[in-house]
C-alpha positions in Angstrom: 66.1 -10.5 27.7 69.1 -11.6 29.7 69.9 -15.2 30.3 69.3 -16.9 33.7 72.3 -18.2 35.6 71.6 -21.0 38.1 74.2 -21.9 40.7 73.9 -25.2 42.5 75.9 -25.6 45.6 77.1 -29.1 46.4 77.6 -29.5 50.1 80.2 -31.9 51.3 79.0 -33.6 54.5 81.0 -35.6 57.0 79.1 -38.8 57.6 80.9 -41.3 59.7 84.5 -42.3 60.1 86.2 -45.6 61.0 86.8 -46.0 64.8 90.4 -46.9 63.9 91.1 -43.4 62.6 92.3 -40.9 65.2 90.2 -37.8 66.0 90.6 -34.5 67.7 88.7 -35.4 70.9 85.2 -35.2 72.1 83.0 -32.7 74.0 80.4 -34.7 76.0 77.3 -32.5 76.5 74.0 -32.7 78.4 71.3 -30.0 78.8 68.2 -30.0 81.0 65.4 -27.8 79.6 62.0 -26.3 80.4 60.4 -28.2 77.6 60.9 -30.0 74.3 60.8 -27.3 71.6 64.1 -25.3 71.0 63.5 -21.6 70.7 60.4 -21.8 72.9 61.7 -23.9 75.8 65.0 -22.8 77.4 68.0 -24.5 79.0 68.1 -24.6 82.8 71.3 -26.6 83.2 74.2 -27.4 81.0 77.3 -29.5 81.4 80.2 -30.2 79.0 83.2 -32.4 79.5 86.4 -32.3 77.3 87.3 -35.9 76.6 90.4 -37.1 74.8 90.3 -39.3 71.7 91.1 -42.2 74.1 87.9 -41.5 76.2 89.7 -39.9 79.2 88.2 -36.7 80.7 90.5 -33.7 80.4 88.3 -30.9 81.6 84.8 -29.9 82.5 82.3 -27.1 82.7 78.8 -27.0 84.2 76.3 -24.5 85.4 72.7 -23.9 86.3 71.1 -21.2 84.2 68.3 -18.7 84.8 66.0 -19.2 81.8 63.9 -16.2 82.6 60.8 -18.4 82.3 59.1 -21.1 84.4 61.5 -24.0 84.8 58.9 -26.5 83.5 59.1 -30.2 84.6 60.6 -29.8 88.0 59.7 -33.4 88.7 62.1 -34.4 86.0 65.2 -32.2 86.5 64.5 -31.2 90.1 65.1 -27.5 89.5 62.7 -24.8 90.9 62.3 -21.1 90.1 63.9 -20.3 93.5 66.9 -22.5 92.7 67.5 -20.8 89.4 66.9 -17.2 90.6 70.2 -15.3 90.5 71.9 -18.0 88.4 73.8 -16.9 85.2 72.2 -16.7 81.8 73.3 -18.6 78.8 75.1 -15.4 77.6 77.1 -15.3 80.8 78.5 -18.8 80.4 78.7 -19.2 76.6 82.5 -18.4 76.5 83.2 -21.1 79.1 81.1 -23.6 77.1 82.8 -22.6 73.8 86.2 -23.3 75.4 85.2 -27.0 75.9 83.5 -27.3 72.5 86.4 -25.8 70.5 88.1 -28.2 68.1 86.1 -31.2 69.4 83.2 -33.4 68.2 80.2 -32.7 70.3 78.7 -36.0 71.8 75.3 -36.4 73.4 72.8 -39.1 74.0 70.3 -38.1 71.3 72.6 -35.4 70.1 69.9 -33.7 67.9 68.1 -32.6 71.1 71.1 -31.1 72.9 72.6 -29.5 69.8 69.3 -27.9 68.8 68.8 -26.3 72.2 72.4 -25.0 72.3 72.0 -23.6 68.8 68.7 -21.9 69.7 70.2 -20.4 72.9 73.3 -19.2 71.0 71.2 -17.6 68.2 69.2 -15.6 70.8 72.3 -13.8 71.9 74.0 -13.8 68.4 76.7 -16.1 69.5 78.5 -18.6 67.3 79.1 -22.1 68.7 82.4 -23.8 67.5 80.6 -27.0 66.6 81.6 -28.6 63.3 80.9 -32.2 64.0 78.5 -34.1 66.3 78.1 -37.8 67.3 75.0 -39.5 68.9 75.7 -42.2 71.4 72.2 -43.7 70.8 73.2 -44.5 67.2 76.6 -45.7 68.3 75.0 -48.1 70.8 72.8 -49.4 68.1 75.8 -50.2 65.9 77.6 -52.0 68.7 74.6 -54.4 69.2 75.2 -54.6 72.9 72.2 -56.7 73.6 70.9 -54.3 76.3 67.2 -54.1 77.0 66.9 -50.6 75.5 69.1 -47.7 74.6 68.2 -45.4 77.5 71.2 -43.8 79.2 70.5 -45.5 82.6 70.2 -48.9 80.9 73.4 -48.5 79.0 75.1 -47.3 82.2 74.0 -50.4 84.1 75.2 -52.5 81.1 78.6 -50.9 81.4 78.7 -51.1 85.2 78.5 -47.3 85.6 76.6 -46.0 88.6 74.2 -43.2 87.9 73.8 -41.0 91.0 71.4 -38.3 89.8 69.4 -39.0 86.6 68.5 -35.9 84.7 71.1 -33.8 86.4 73.2 -32.3 83.5 76.6 -32.8 85.1 75.8 -36.3 86.4 74.4 -37.4 83.0 77.4 -36.0 81.2 79.8 -37.8 83.6 77.9 -41.1 83.1 77.9 -40.6 79.3 81.7 -39.9 79.3 82.2 -43.1 81.3 80.3 -45.3 78.9 81.8 -43.5 75.9 85.2 -44.9 76.7 84.3 -48.6 76.4 82.0 -47.8 73.5 85.0 -46.3 71.6 87.2 -49.3 72.5 84.5 -51.7 71.4 84.0 -49.8 68.1 87.8 -49.9 67.5 88.0 -53.6 68.1 85.0 -54.3 65.8 86.3 -51.8 63.2 82.9 -50.1 63.4 82.3 -46.7 61.9 81.6 -43.9 64.3 78.4 -41.9 63.5 80.2 -38.6 63.2 78.1 -35.9 61.4 79.1 -32.5 60.2 77.1 -29.4 61.0 77.6 -25.8 59.8 76.7 -22.3 60.6 76.2 -19.1 58.7 76.9 -15.4 59.4 74.4 -13.1 57.7 75.2 -9.6 56.4 73.6 -8.1 59.6 76.0 -10.2 61.7 73.4 -12.7 62.9 74.6 -16.3 63.2 72.4 -19.3 62.4 73.3 -22.9 63.0 72.3 -25.7 60.7 69.4 -27.9 61.7 70.5 -31.5 62.3 68.4 -33.5 59.8 68.4 -37.2 59.6 71.2 -38.6 57.4 68.6 -40.6 55.4 66.8 -37.4 54.4 70.0 -35.5 53.5 71.5 -38.4 51.6 68.4 -38.9 49.4 68.9 -35.3 48.2 72.6 -35.4 47.6 73.7 -35.5 43.9 76.2 -38.2 43.1 79.4 -37.1 41.4 79.5 -40.2 39.2 77.2 -41.5 36.4 75.0 -44.5 37.2 76.7 -47.5 35.5 73.5 -49.6 35.7 72.6 -52.8 37.6 75.0 -54.6 39.9 76.1 -58.0 38.6 76.9 -60.8 41.1 80.6 -61.8 41.0 81.6 -58.4 39.9 82.7 -55.4 42.0 80.5 -52.4 42.8 81.1 -49.4 40.6 80.9 -45.8 41.8 77.7 -44.1 40.8 75.5 -47.2 41.4 72.2 -46.4 43.0 71.6 -48.3 46.2 68.3 -48.6 48.1 67.7 -50.4 51.4 64.9 -52.5 52.7 63.8 -52.7 56.3 65.3 -56.2 56.5 68.9 -55.3 57.4 71.0 -55.9 60.5 73.2 -52.8 60.3 71.7 -49.5 61.1 70.4 -47.3 58.2 72.9 -44.5 59.1 75.9 -46.8 59.0 74.9 -48.3 55.6 74.3 -44.8 54.2 77.6 -43.5 55.5 79.4 -46.4 53.7 77.4 -45.9 50.5 78.3 -42.2 50.3 81.9 -42.7 51.3 82.4 -45.3 48.5 81.1 -42.9 45.8 77.8 -44.7 45.4 74.4 -43.0 45.3 71.7 -43.6 48.0 68.1 -43.7 46.8 65.0 -43.8 49.1 62.9 -45.4 46.3 63.1 -48.5 44.0 62.8 -47.9 40.3 64.4 -49.0 37.0 67.5 -46.8 37.8 68.2 -48.7 41.0 71.4 -50.8 40.8 70.8 -53.0 43.9 68.7 -53.2 47.1 70.3 -54.2 50.4 68.0 -56.8 52.0 68.7 -59.7 54.3 65.7 -61.8 53.2 66.2 -63.8 50.0 62.5 -63.7 49.0 60.8 -60.8 50.7 57.0 -60.5 50.3 56.7 -56.8 50.9 58.6 -53.5 50.8 61.6 -52.5 48.8 62.9 -56.0 48.7 59.7 -57.2 47.1 59.7 -54.3 44.6 63.3 -55.2 43.6 62.3 -58.8 43.0 59.4 -57.7 40.8 61.8 -55.5 38.7 64.6 -57.9 38.5 66.9 -55.8 40.7 69.6 -57.7 42.6 69.2 -58.2 46.3 72.4 -58.1 48.4 72.6 -58.9 52.2 74.1 -56.1 54.2 77.0 -58.3 55.3 77.8 -59.1 51.7 77.4 -55.4 50.8 79.9 -54.5 53.5 82.3 -57.0 52.0 81.8 -55.6 48.5 82.9 -52.1 49.8 86.4 -53.4 50.2 86.7 -53.1 46.4 84.8 -50.5 44.5 85.7 -49.6 41.0 86.0 -46.0 40.0 83.1 -44.6 38.0 82.7 -41.9 35.3 82.3 -38.4 36.6 79.1 -36.6 35.9 79.6 -34.1 33.0 78.6 -30.5 33.9 75.4 -29.3 32.2 75.8 -26.2 30.1 72.8 -23.9 29.9 72.6 -21.6 26.8 71.3 -18.1 27.3 69.2 -16.0 24.9 72.3 -14.0 23.9 74.2 -17.2 23.0 76.4 -17.0 26.1 76.7 -20.3 28.0 77.0 -20.9 31.8 78.2 -24.1 33.3 76.2 -25.6 36.1 78.0 -27.6 38.7 
C-alpha cells in the first residue's frame, strides 16, 4: 500500500499597511443592485473612479446596466425597468471597468458588498477582474475615531463637509466617497494609522472558468493561519514580545479588531480566537475584567496588556524560532516533508 502525501498550502495574505507607505493608487467603486444576495441579485448601476495615492481623482467610469430581471428596490436607487431597458449589460462594460481597476486597490464603503457583486457578475460571463487588494472605508473610519454619529456614507460626508446630491446613485456615491477618502488618507498619514488593505485572489480552472475569492472577515482568516514561529510561552512584563507568541483579544479594546490583528500577523505573532494554557497574552483595556476573555486570562494567570501598551510593544519584537517541518513516514519507508 503506497504512502499518503499531504500538501499544505500556506497562503500569504496582505493585511494592512502603514498610511505613511506609498501605494499604487485607488479605484473607488459603488454599485446599486436589485437585492442583497450576489449571484441572485444583479447590478443595475456601477461607477468606478481612478484615484491617485494622494486622493486626487484621475479618471472615471460609470454606467447603468440592464440586469435582465426586475430592478428591485426602485424606491432606493430610483431606477425602473423602463430606464434600464436598452442599457448595456455587465459584459458590455467590463473592459471599461477593468481599465479603472487595473493596478489599484479597490475601495468601497462596505467593500465586501461591492466586491462580492462585481465578482458574481464577472463569473457569470467568465471574466477576470484585476482586483488584488481591497480597502473598506467603514473600517478606516472606525480607526480614525472621527466622533461622528454613525459610519453611514451620508453622515461621514456631512462630517467632512461634502455635499451629497443623489444618495444611492452609484456615480454620486462614488464621487462622495472619493472626496472623503482624501482627508481620511491625510488623517491616517498624520496619525500613522494602518490602512485596512486586504488581499484577494482569483483562480482559473482547467475549463477556463474564473472564480474570485470570497472576502472573509480578517478575524476568521487569521484564526486559521499557521504561525511560522514556535510559541515561546507566556509574555513577561518588562520584556519584549517574541515572534510566535499567541495573542488573544477581549472585547474591551479601543482599537478595532482588524487593526490589532493586522499588527499581530505583521509582527510574526499568532492570533488566537480562544484563551487556553497556550495563550501568551490577552489584549484587554480593563485591569480586572469580570467576564469574557479578559476574565478567563485572569483565571489562568495569563498576562493582560492594554491595546495602547501592546501597540508600543510592537516597536520591538524579538525574532522567534521557526517551526520545524513535520516529516511523515510512508509504509515503504520513504519520507515526505509537510510544509
